[in-house]
C-alpha positions as CSV (number, residue, x, y, z in Angstrom):
1,X,21.7,24.9,-29.4
2,X,25.1,26.0,-28.0
3,X,27.3,28.7,-29.9
4,X,29.5,25.8,-32.2
5,X,25.8,24.0,-33.1
6,X,24.7,28.0,-33.4
7,X,28.2,28.5,-36.8
8,X,27.3,25.5,-38.3
9,X,23.5,26.5,-38.5
10,X,24.7,29.8,-40.0
11,X,27.2,28.1,-42.1
12,X,25.2,26.2,-43.5
13,X,21.6,27.6,-44.3
14,X,24.2,30.7,-46.0
15,X,26.2,28.2,-48.0
16,X,22.9,27.7,-51.0
17,X,23.5,31.3,-51.5
18,X,26.7,32.8,-50.6
19,X,30.0,31.0,-50.8
20,X,33.7,31.1,-50.8
21,X,35.0,34.9,-48.9
22,X,31.2,35.5,-49.1
23,X,30.4,33.3,-46.9
24,X,34.0,33.6,-44.9
25,X,32.4,37.1,-44.7
26,X,29.2,36.0,-43.4
27,X,30.3,34.2,-40.5
28,X,33.4,36.3,-39.3
29,X,30.7,38.4,-39.0
30,X,28.9,36.3,-36.9
31,X,31.9,35.8,-34.7
32,X,32.4,39.1,-34.0
33,X,29.8,40.8,-33.7
34,X,26.9,37.9,-32.9
35,X,28.4,35.6,-31.1
36,X,28.9,36.6,-28.4
37,X,25.1,38.8,-28.1
38,X,22.9,37.8,-24.6
39,X,19.9,37.5,-27.4
40,X,19.7,37.0,-30.8
41,X,17.8,37.7,-33.6
42,X,17.4,36.0,-37.3
43,X,15.9,39.1,-38.4
44,X,19.2,40.9,-37.3
45,X,22.2,39.8,-38.5
46,X,20.7,38.8,-42.2
47,X,19.6,42.4,-41.9
48,X,23.0,43.8,-41.2
49,X,24.9,41.3,-44.1
50,X,22.4,41.2,-46.7
51,X,23.7,46.0,-46.8
52,X,27.6,44.6,-46.6
53,X,27.0,42.4,-49.2
54,X,23.9,43.8,-51.6
55,X,22.4,40.9,-51.6
56,X,19.4,42.2,-51.1
57,X,17.3,40.0,-52.9
58,X,17.9,37.0,-51.8
59,X,17.5,38.5,-47.7
60,X,14.1,35.6,-47.5
61,X,15.2,33.0,-48.7
62,X,18.1,33.2,-46.9
63,X,15.5,34.7,-43.6
64,X,13.9,30.8,-44.6
65,X,16.6,29.0,-44.4
66,X,18.2,30.4,-41.6
67,X,14.5,29.0,-39.8
68,X,14.2,25.4,-41.3
69,X,18.1,25.0,-40.2
70,X,17.1,26.6,-36.8
71,X,13.7,24.6,-36.5
72,X,15.1,20.8,-37.4
73,X,17.8,21.3,-34.7
74,X,15.2,22.4,-32.9
75,X,13.2,19.0,-33.1
76,X,16.3,16.9,-32.8
77,X,16.6,19.4,-29.3
78,X,12.8,18.6,-29.0
79,X,13.5,14.1,-29.2
80,X,15.4,14.3,-27.9
81,X,14.7,16.2,-24.2
82,X,11.3,14.1,-25.1
83,X,12.8,10.4,-24.7
84,X,15.5,11.5,-21.8
85,X,12.3,13.2,-20.1
86,X,9.1,10.8,-20.5
87,X,8.9,8.6,-17.7
88,X,8.1,12.0,-16.2
89,X,6.2,13.8,-18.6
90,X,2.6,13.2,-20.2
91,X,1.5,13.3,-23.5
92,X,1.2,16.8,-24.4
93,X,5.1,19.3,-24.3
94,X,3.1,22.0,-22.5
95,X,2.0,20.9,-19.7
96,X,1.4,22.7,-16.1
97,X,3.9,20.1,-14.8
98,X,6.9,21.1,-16.7
99,X,6.2,24.7,-14.9
100,X,4.6,27.1,-18.1
101,X,1.8,29.0,-15.8
102,X,-1.4,28.2,-17.2
103,X,-1.9,31.6,-19.4
104,X,1.8,30.9,-20.9
105,X,1.3,27.2,-21.8
106,X,-2.4,27.7,-23.6
107,X,-0.7,30.5,-25.8
108,X,2.5,28.7,-26.2
109,X,0.5,26.1,-27.5
110,X,-1.9,27.7,-29.2
111,X,0.3,29.3,-30.6
112,X,2.2,26.1,-32.4
113,X,-0.3,24.0,-32.9
114,X,-1.8,27.9,-35.0
115,X,0.7,28.3,-36.8
116,X,2.1,24.2,-37.3
117,X,-1.3,22.6,-38.4
118,X,0.1,24.6,-41.8
119,X,1.8,23.5,-44.1
120,X,5.8,23.6,-44.0
121,X,5.5,26.8,-46.2
122,X,2.5,28.1,-45.3
123,X,4.2,28.0,-42.0
124,X,7.6,29.3,-42.7
125,X,5.4,32.1,-44.2
126,X,3.4,32.9,-41.1
127,X,6.2,32.8,-38.3
128,X,8.3,35.4,-40.4
129,X,4.6,37.3,-40.8
130,X,4.9,37.6,-37.1
131,X,8.5,38.2,-36.5
132,X,8.1,41.1,-39.0
133,X,5.8,42.5,-37.1
134,X,6.4,42.1,-33.8
135,X,7.0,46.1,-33.3
136,X,3.7,46.1,-33.7
137,X,3.2,44.6,-29.6
138,X,3.7,46.3,-26.5
139,X,6.3,44.5,-25.1
140,X,9.4,45.5,-23.3
141,X,12.3,45.1,-26.5
142,X,13.5,41.9,-23.7
143,X,9.7,40.2,-24.5
144,X,10.4,41.1,-28.0
145,X,13.5,39.2,-27.6
146,X,12.4,36.3,-25.6
147,X,9.3,35.9,-28.2
148,X,11.6,36.4,-31.6
149,X,13.7,33.7,-30.6
150,X,11.1,31.2,-29.6
151,X,8.8,31.7,-33.6
152,X,12.9,31.6,-34.2
153,X,12.6,28.4,-32.8
154,X,16.2,28.8,-31.5
155,X,15.4,29.0,-27.7
156,X,11.4,28.6,-26.0
157,X,10.5,30.4,-23.5
158,X,11.5,30.9,-20.0
159,X,9.2,29.4,-17.5
160,X,8.7,33.0,-15.7
161,X,8.4,34.7,-19.3
162,X,5.1,37.3,-19.1
163,X,3.4,38.9,-21.1
164,X,-0.9,40.4,-20.5
165,X,-3.0,39.3,-22.5
166,X,-3.8,42.0,-24.9
167,X,0.6,41.8,-25.9
168,X,-1.1,37.6,-25.9
169,X,-3.9,38.4,-27.9
170,X,-2.0,40.2,-30.5
171,X,0.8,38.1,-31.7
172,X,-1.7,35.2,-32.9
173,X,-3.4,38.2,-34.2
174,X,-0.6,38.4,-36.1
175,X,-0.6,34.9,-37.2
176,X,-4.9,34.7,-37.5
177,X,-3.9,38.3,-40.3
178,X,-0.9,36.2,-42.1
179,X,-3.0,32.8,-43.1
180,X,-5.2,35.9,-44.3
181,X,-2.9,37.8,-47.1
182,X,-1.8,34.0,-47.8
183,X,-4.8,31.9,-48.0
184,X,-7.5,34.0,-47.2
185,X,-10.7,33.9,-44.0
186,X,-12.3,30.7,-44.9
187,X,-8.5,29.1,-44.3
188,X,-7.7,31.6,-41.6
189,X,-11.0,30.7,-39.2
190,X,-11.1,27.2,-39.9
191,X,-7.2,27.0,-38.3
192,X,-8.3,28.9,-35.7
193,X,-11.6,26.8,-34.6
194,X,-9.6,23.7,-35.3
195,X,-6.3,24.6,-32.8
196,X,-8.9,26.1,-30.7
197,X,-11.2,23.2,-29.9
198,X,-8.4,20.7,-30.0
199,X,-6.4,22.9,-27.0
200,X,-9.6,22.4,-25.0
201,X,-10.1,18.9,-25.8
202,X,-6.1,18.9,-24.8
203,X,-6.7,20.8,-21.7
204,X,-10.6,21.1,-20.4
205,X,-8.9,22.0,-17.1
206,X,-7.2,25.1,-18.2
207,X,-9.9,28.4,-19.9
208,X,-9.0,29.3,-23.2
209,X,-11.2,31.7,-23.8
210,X,-9.0,35.9,-22.8
211,X,-6.8,35.1,-26.0
212,X,-9.3,35.1,-28.8
């Protein structure tokens, strides 16, 4: 996603909440402070924006709108990528031949399966919960930034991305805790079990127990 696409996404996502001068100021803040950074976290931008404009009461809804808008663009990008590479790839979006290590492939696939098995509202809320609690995961700032971009659906994880097993387990546990809080432990257990079974069937050659 290039800078112009990101700027348009910011504008489209914020337009239902702020207009006129406020929206123009929001885009100026983006252009001057965030557009040229090597990494971008939606939470940091929105936190500063809400503080400056005194619209903190709208922050959660604005963040959901931003994530939804970026997710839509990411979905379009992935669809184009899949179409271009259909002859070269098998049915899995996270196969070994695509360059991911076995462990990273399973981690990405399980987190995505776990979250996307929920309805749209719960999927968004679960992503938000993980993002807000990533600070608790023992990883470096660069690793956290990469996870934020992935969970925000701005950029996929790089093929050489690495975190240890405990950090992977912690991220999955955050998703589990979120579902427990929003839909109860029975639903969380069912969702996790279904996701694990699906991943085992899709990748029978790769072990998954290290994540559980």
